[in-house]
Every structure is written in C-alpha cells, then in structure tokens.
C-alpha positions in Angstrom: 0.0 0.0 0.0 2.8 2.4 0.9 4.5 1.5 -2.4 1.3 2.4 -4.3 1.2 5.8 -2.5 4.8 6.4 -3.3 4.1 5.8 -7.0 0.9 7.9 -7.0 2.2 11.2 -5.8 5.1 11.5 -8.4 2.7 10.6 -11.1 0.2 13.1 -9.8 2.9 15.8 -9.8 3.9 14.9 -13.3 0.3 15.1 -14.5 -0.2 18.5 -12.8 3.0 19.8 -14.3 2.0 18.6 -17.8 -1.4 20.2 -17.4 0.2 23.4 -16.2 2.6 23.5 -19.1 -0.3 22.8 -21.5 -2.4 25.6 -20.0 0.7 27.9 -20.2 1.2 27.1 -23.9 -2.5 27.6 -24.6 -2.4 30.9 -22.7 0.7 32.1 -24.7 -0.9 31.1 -28.0 -4.2 32.8 -27.1 -2.4 35.9 -26.0 -0.3 36.0 -29.2 -3.5 35.6 -31.3 -5.1 38.4 -29.3 -2.1 40.7 -29.8 -2.0 39.8 -33.6 -5.7 40.6 -34.0 -5.3 43.8 -32.0 -2.3 44.7 -34.2 -4.4 43.9 -37.4 -7.2 46.1 -36.1 -4.8 48.9 -35.3 -3.4 48.6 -38.8 -6.9 48.6 -40.3 -7.8 51.7 -38.4 -4.6 53.4 -39.5 -5.1 52.5 -43.1 -8.7 53.9 -43.0 -7.4 57.1 -41.5 -4.8 57.4 -44.3 -7.5 56.8 -46.9 -9.7 59.4 -45.4 -6.9 61.9 -45.3 -6.0 61.1 -48.9 -9.6 61.4 -50.0 -9.9 64.8 -48.2 -6.7 65.9 -49.9 -7.9 64.9 -53.3 -11.2 66.7 -52.7 -9.2 69.8 -51.8 -7.0 69.5 -54.9 -10.1 69.2 -57.1 -11.7 72.2 -55.6 -8.5 74.2 -55.9 -7.9 73.2 -59.5 -11.5 74.0 -60.4 -10.5 77.7 -60.0 -8.4 77.3 -63.1 -11.5 77.2 -65.3 -11.5 80.7 -66.8 -10.9 82.5 -70.1 -7.5 80.8 -70.2 -8.0 77.1 -69.1 -10.8 74.6 -69.3 -11.3 71.0 -67.9 -11.3 68.2 -70.5 -13.6 65.5 -69.0 -12.7 63.0 -71.7 -9.0 63.0 -70.8 -9.4 64.3 -67.2 -7.0 67.2 -67.5 -6.9 71.0 -67.5 -5.9 72.4 -70.8 -5.3 75.8 -72.4 -8.6 77.1 -73.6 -7.5 78.8 -76.8 -5.5 77.1 -79.5 -2.1 78.3 -80.8 -1.2 76.9 -84.2 2.4 77.0 -85.5 3.4 77.4 -89.1 4.4 74.1 -90.8 7.7 72.8 -89.5 8.2 75.9 -87.3 8.7 76.2 -83.6 8.3 80.0 -83.6 5.3 81.2 -81.6 2.9 83.3 -83.6 3.1 87.0 -82.7 -0.6 87.3 -82.0 -0.5 84.4 -79.5 2.4 85.6 -77.3 0.5 88.2 -75.2 -2.4 85.8 -74.5 0.1 83.1 -73.5 1.8 85.5 -71.1 -1.5 86.4 -69.5 -2.4 82.7 -69.3 0.9 82.0 -67.6 0.4 84.8 -65.1 -3.1 83.6 -64.3 -1.8 80.0 -63.9 1.0 81.1 -61.6 -1.3 83.2 -59.4 -3.9 80.5 -59.1 -1.4 77.8 -58.3 0.3 80.0 -55.7 -3.0 80.5 -54.0 -3.6 76.8 -53.5 -4.1 75.8 -49.9 -2.6 72.4 -50.5 1.0 73.7 -50.4 2.3 70.3 -49.4 1.2 68.8 -52.7 3.5 69.1 -55.7 2.1 69.8 -59.2 3.4 69.0 -62.6 2.7 71.5 -65.3 3.4 69.8 -68.6 3.7 71.9 -71.8 3.4 69.2 -74.5 4.3 70.2 -78.0 2.8 68.4 -81.0 3.2 68.1 -84.7 0.8 67.5 -87.6 1.2 64.9 -90.3 1.5 66.0 -94.0 -1.9 65.0 -95.5 -0.3 65.2 -99.0 1.3 61.8 -98.2 -0.2 58.5 -97.0 -0.1 57.8 -93.2 2.7 55.2 -93.7 4.8 57.4 -95.9 8.3 58.2 -94.7 7.3 61.9 -94.6 4.9 61.0 -91.8 7.3 58.9 -89.8 7.3 59.8 -86.1 11.1 60.1 -86.0 13.6 62.1 -84.0 13.1 65.2 -86.2 9.4 65.3 -85.5 9.9 64.7 -81.8 12.5 67.5 -81.7 10.1 69.9 -83.5 7.3 69.2 -81.1 9.6 69.5 -78.1 10.9 72.9 -79.4 7.4 74.2 -79.6 6.8 73.4 -76.0 10.1 74.9 -75.0 9.1 78.1 -76.9 6.2 78.6 -74.5 8.4 78.1 -71.4 11.0 80.5 -72.8 8.3 83.1 -73.4 7.2 82.8 -69.8 10.7 83.1 -68.5 11.3 86.2 -70.6 8.1 87.7 -69.2 9.5 87.2 -65.7 7.3 84.3 -64.6 9.0 82.2 -61.9 7.3 79.1 -60.7 8.0 78.0 -57.1 9.5 74.6 -56.2 6.2 72.8 -55.7 5.2 73.6 -59.3 7.4 71.7 -61.8 7.2 73.0 -65.3 8.2 70.4 -67.9 8.6 70.6 -71.7 7.6 67.5 -73.6 7.3 66.6 -77.3 4.8 63.9 -78.3 5.3 64.2 -82.1 2.5 62.5 -83.9 1.3 60.8 -80.8 -0.5 61.9 -77.6 -4.1 61.6 -76.4 -6.7 64.0 -77.7 -5.2 64.7 -81.2 -7.2 66.1 -84.1 -7.8 63.5 -86.8 -8.9 63.3 -90.4 -9.3 66.7 -92.2 -8.4 68.5 -88.9 -5.0 66.9 -88.7 -3.3 70.3 -89.5 -4.6 71.7 -86.2 -2.1 69.4 -84.4 0.7 72.0 -85.1 0.2 73.2 -81.5 0.9 72.5 -77.9 -1.3 71.7 -74.9 -0.8 72.6 -71.2 -1.7 70.0 -68.7 -1.8 70.5 -64.9 -1.8 67.4 -62.7 -0.9 66.8 -59.0 2.0 64.5 -58.5 0.5 61.3 -57.1 3.5 60.5 -54.9 3.1 63.8 -53.1 -0.6 63.3 -52.1 -1.0 62.2 -48.5 2.5 63.1 -47.3 
C-alpha cells in the first residue's frame, strides 16, 4: 500500500506539471493571437485614417484646380485634364510662336502662376506639362516616310513646348518649387489629337496641370 502511494504522488505531480505546461502554452498562443488581432485592427484603423486623409486631400485638390476654369483654361472631361482654352497653331515645321499668341500666352501663364500659388494644398506638388505636338502631312499617306514619327518630329514638337516656357521666362514668370514646369514633345502621338481633315490643327501644344500622385498624403 505504501509503495502504491509512493508511486501515485510523483505521477500526480507529473500530471499537474503537464497540465500546467499545456495551459501555459495555450495561454501564450491565445495571448499571441489576441495581440496579432489587435495589431491587425490597429493597422486597419490606421489604413482607414490614411485613406480618409488622402480622400480629403484629393477633394481639396479638385476644388483648388477648379478655379483654373476661366478664359485661359478649361477642364477636358474626356482626358481628365486641364488644358489651355485657346488654340495656338504654329506654321508648318516651325517652332516660332505666332506673334498674336504671345501676349495671350503670357496672360495665361500669369493667371496660372497666381492660381497655383493661392492653392491651400501647399504640401502637394504639381506637374505643369507643356506638350508640343506636330501634324502629319496630308499630301502623303499615313505610312509614308514623310509622316514617320522620328527624331526630327519629336524635336520639333519639343521645341514648340520649349518656346512657351522660354516666353514665360522672358516675361519674368518664376514658378516655385512645388510647381514643376516640364517641356515635352509627343510628335504625332498623344491623347486628344485632331484626326482626319483636322490633322493640321495638331501643329500646336497643350498645357496640362496634374498633382504628383506621390506627393498626395505626405
């Protein structure tokens, strides 16, 4: 009988120890799952706050850019961009701005600068793209070498855009650091081109104003 009792108590202690260790492991696992879930919930709340802030920022940007709609700029809903309202057409194969377009362009540049400086979203950077374009020669078929979108055509369209920026610089327009003005040449490409009989109207440039996506929400 004494031997049986001597055997029972060590076994009982071992059993209690095993149960304690099991409960401890279950407690640790449960606590870890709780903390993981809490961390996931905190991350979800943080992500929602960021999305709300970015949505509010986008709404502010849209409201601010809407003030650009004037005698100088208009919103193009098809391509979702703000563009120069009046057209400036270059002479064939020329990058010289027409004399009658220079003063309206200077006024448009001053208006653009004043409106962009008044934006309340100073922490957002904007990209002002002056995109020069070129028109195909309708005397030749579309696939003719004369209508090849080569380096010369790209250079011509780029030079047309650069002529606008140079005009603004000569007029004393200085854009601050959060407004990056870029010249681009799309040649015979680019969204929103004239087609068919209106192809000649592509001897022009367009001005696009877009917020830099990477700067929103910072």
